[in-house]
N, C-alpha and C positions, 0 to 999 in steps of 0.2 A: 577553491576546493576546501572542504571541511576535513581536517585531519581527524580520523577516528579516535586517536589517543587524546587529542585536545577536547573533542566532544565528550568523550568518556569522563575526563577529569572535570569538565564543566558540570556534567550531570551529577557526578558524585558530590561535588562541592555544593550544588544547589540542594540536593536531597539531604546531605548532612547538615547544611545550614538551617534547614527547616525541621531538623530532628526526626526525619522520617527513616524508618527501617526500610531495607530493600523490599521486603514483602509488603509493607504498607503502600509504598509508591506503586509497586507492581499491581496491587489490587485497585488503587485509585485510577491508575492509567489503563487498566484492562490489558496489560502486557504480562507475559510470563516472567517469573523471577529469573529464570535462566537467560532469557533474552535480555532483560534489563541488566543483569550482571555482566553478560558478554559485551554489551554496549559500553557500560562503565569501564570495563577493562580495555576497550579499544579493539576488541576482537571482531565485532560485527558493526557494520554500517547500517543503521536502521532506515527503513523506507520513510517517506514523508508522512504516511498515515500513522506509523508507529511513533515517530517523533511528535506528531500532533497530539497523540494520546498521552505521551509522557509530559508534554507541555501542559495539557489540561490537568493531569494529575498533580503537577507542581503549581497550578494556578497561574500559569503564564501563557501569553500568546506564543505561537511558534516563532515569530520574528524576534520577540524578546529573548526567548530561549537561545536562539542562534546568533544574537547580536554580537558582532565583533569576531565571530569565528571564521567568517569567510575570508580566505587568504587571497583568492584569485577569482576573477569574474568568469573565467573559463574553467569548466569542471570536466575532467576526463574520468570516465569510469571504465576501467579495463575489464575485459571479459572475466578474468580471474577474480575480480572484486564483486561481480554481480551475485545477487542473492538467488540461489536455486532452491526452490521449495518443492519437496515431494509431498503431495496431498494424498489423503485416503482415496482408494479407488484407482491408484496408479497414475493419476494425472500430475503434470509438473508445470510449475510456473517459474519464470526467470524475470526478475525485476531489472530492466535494462537501464533505467534512468538513474542518474546520481541525485542525491538529496540537494535541493536548492532552497536556501532560506526564504520563507514567505511564499513559496510556490507549492500548491497542493496538486501537483501533476505527477502521474506515474505512467510509464510505458512498460507493458508486461507482455512477454511472449509465453504462450501456453501450448502445451502438447496434451491432447486428450487421446488416450488409446482407443481402440475399437470398442464400441458399445459402452462408453464411459459417460456417466452423468456427473458433472461437476457440482450440481445442486443449484439451489436458488439463493440469490444474494438479496439482502434487504435493501429497501430504498435508501439512498443517500440523502443528505440534506438538499433542500431546494438550491438550484444553481449548479448542481453537479452534472457532468456530461461524460459520456463514453463514446468513443469511436472504435469500431471493431473492423478488422481487416483479416480475411482468411488467406493464409499462405498456401496451405495444401489440405486436401480432404474436404469434408462437408461439415459445417457447424450448424446445429439446431439451436437457435437463440430465442428465448422467450423474453418479451418486454411487456410487463403488465399482463393484460389478457391476450395480447397478440403473439403469434409465433412466426418465425422466419427461418428458412433454410438457406444458408449462404455457402456457395462453392468457392473453390480457389479463385482468387482475384476479386471476389465480391467484398464490398464494405458496407457499413451501416453506422448511422449516428443515432443516439437516443438520449433524451434528458434522463439522467440516472436517478431521478427522484421517485422512481417506481421499482418494485421488485423485479429482478431479472435473473435469467438462468441460462446456463451453457451446457450443451450435451452433444455427444457424437453418437448418432444412431446407426452408423454404418460399420462395416467390417474392416475399415482401414483407418489408420491414425489421422487425426486432424490437428493442424498447427495454425494458431491464429494469434493476432496481436490485439491488445486493448490499450488505447491511449485514454487515460481517465483524468479528469479534473474533478477532484472530490472535495466538496465544501464541507466544513465542519458545522454541525448544529450549534447555534449560539446558546450559551449557558443562560439559564433564566436569571434575570436580575433580581436581587433581593428587593423586597418592598421598602420604600423610603418613607 
């Protein structure tokens, strides 16, 4: 398990060692200053996607950023430690999975209120995958140009290298889970 305080100190040392201000790294990483600051103080445990962005901002691979921080091979993430995100429009996401070095996997539980559209998400890098399982209600899922209505108990897989969208078009809440393996786009190599 990665201790948030240890991770925060590591990030602070790496940032300071490169002479980067908090705002500069936040901009390079595409992460808010408040989120980056909270991570450095050990107050927040970032998701794999956020850690990957920070690693990119520092010019490191994710595994290099986290090298030596893993204290145990078994990682427990208690319910109180899970990230709960309230999104515009009233929908909520809970990131259920702990951060695992070198693994770009997230399991997210989402609740969409009645008549809520969570919007369209851009295509991820090739090799990305999403598995969706509906716990309750009905989910309207768009994958590229195709659309699917999934009821409680239904599940679906799609390669996530296409734009995709989630919506609840009914009068009752919808709860669903997304298990995502999100690959990072490779940075362009400089000309030699």
